[in-house]
Phi, psi and omega in degrees: 000031184259353181292128178283141182244132180238161179255124185239351181210143181227143176208145177197159169220127191219177176292348180249359179180153182269001178207181184293311184300312182295317180297313183295323178297318179292321180294316178296329180278354179070036184259111179291151178248025182274133184227163173281131179278111183267071180226148181303327185292347182275356189299328179251014178274133176299322178247125185243021187234154179194167174261093179279140178307132184297328178239124178300119183298331179298329181289345180265000183240158174293147182308320181291336175282311186301319186288347179266356188240140167295158181301323178294324177290322176302314180298318180297318180294317179300313181292321181293320179296321178295315182296317182295316178294321180297327179280356180088019180044065187304137175279121186208148173300123181305332179291348179250015184240130181234171176217134176226105181234118186263166174204158175266323186233349178067215185274051184299318182295321178296323177296312181295317180296323179293324177295322176298318178298317179301315182290321187272328188232351175099165185297330183292345182262004177289136181294139175293349178266002187303313184299315181286342177281332186261342185291135184304329180275008183300315181296314179298318181296315181293321177295318178299320177292323180302318184259353180077035183288133178229004177278347181143139176234123189226157182222091173292138176233104180219049179054230187281000174262001188301311183299320178290322179296326177298318179297317178298315181298317180298316179297321178297321178303319180286316181297326181276357177085010179285332184211161173256332179224135176224131174268122190221152176164205182210160182211152176199140175204087184227034176282106189206155181307319184289320179288320178298317180294321181294313178294325178294323179297332176278356184060037181264340187265148172291142176246026179280063185290338182280349181212071186306317184298335182260007188286320179271111188222071179306138174073354178281142182298337182263014179295147183224019178135172182271168177244127180293141176226174178217157179148187182211150174226131182227137173232153175259121177254142179220156168293144182302324181295315182294318180297318180294321182296330181258005177068035182288147171286148184237122178281322184185182183240133172287126182267303182180176182217156173228127180235118180224185176216152185283320187061039187239306186198152183293331184231341181260141177286156171299119184299338178273352178064028186292316179295318179296319179296320178294323178298317178297314180298320179292323178296318178297317180296317179298325180277352183071030182241168175244170182303327182290346180278343183276127180246350185208143173231124167269104189279157176298313166035070185280343185087021173266146183304313183283318187298316182296321180290317179299318180292320177302316178299320181293317181297315178296319180296324183276322185262345177060222183294342180288347181304325184293346179257012185249125179274117184253138175225157177235094186282350173296345175298341181247321182271343196075185183262112182275015176051243182295344178267348188299313184298327179285314179300317182286336171295320177296318177300321180295317179296319180292325177297321177291320180297313184270357183054045186211121178267124179291154181281160169272120181284157172065019178265104183247325181226098183297130176300126182296346178275357179266112183256056182229159175269093185272128176281126180215156177088290182224158177299154180242131179294148174254157182290163176283176177090189180279110183236164182225153181221162185239140171238125180255141175216131181228150184221157173309141186101354179084024179283131178234122178228127175237135180240139175249132174237150178239154177295153182293000000 
């Protein structure tokens, strides 16, 4: 486990932009991408707002490609193509190339739509692509086929921690010598009446329908739930040796990961944040770093009343007195919650913050909850110090999944 892993390519499509540059520019400017869903089905929905991808992924694909893919798979392919091109489309033995693309729910919309077709038009009208559109490993499989990966194609499914777990798994593949290059990330696209109704029934969603842009407000005393989002984030990971041999540009260095579980509740976080704190501590240990080395945290920060406090408790518990020197941000305030894609997209934000030495602001933070004992960046981006610095990305999911990732500056 001594091989160093570096990041050489980035790709994404999100509610604030259809690629990395556009998305990152919007995130630094603190511009939310949450909109009112103007569809008849929302009339009886408690929450009528979401983070819809700024660019329809189908419009970025050839028609014959788009019709064979679920929307989440379309997003994954769009982000993967950007990341692969950004990395310079490395020439590599396919047996040394892998793909790890996670999801929380997979092709759920394709399944529901296919059932509607079955009821309305009969079994003979079901698409022959239905099975591959709905299977959870579909995005990973299509990305793997796109690049010709033969070292392994994998799909971690751990709810909203899935994308971060994919990055950890990909790095392990390289560290263990299974691959030299792995395309990794997460994707999700399940904004649909049934999912919106389900999350609303749990009282998990914001109902600030009169002001969508201000609805996702992590750490604010007036937060009332998360906002669903959709999109994908993909990064290219390589062994440092392979990247150096081909002269690749390097965005940052993968430091380490910590994966734990709460053992507390199927949907609520441990209020003491014990599992999350252990994940952070394990990530630091894996990276060979101490709490004092962390200068920035891209927090999970969903904008739920319980979740934000539990994470704050966990960060303080893991970093101790060094917490006061750590700039924390919650970028879901702009993208909404991309569920299985969130950890990957926010890993990219963390890497870009280290590259640009700039922490993006948390949008919509006007009245900090007094139970939040963190230094939250709000209003304008905050500069990071020079030198070799490290940052943390947290991702947590229903089921008590806790994933913390450490990245270091290039």
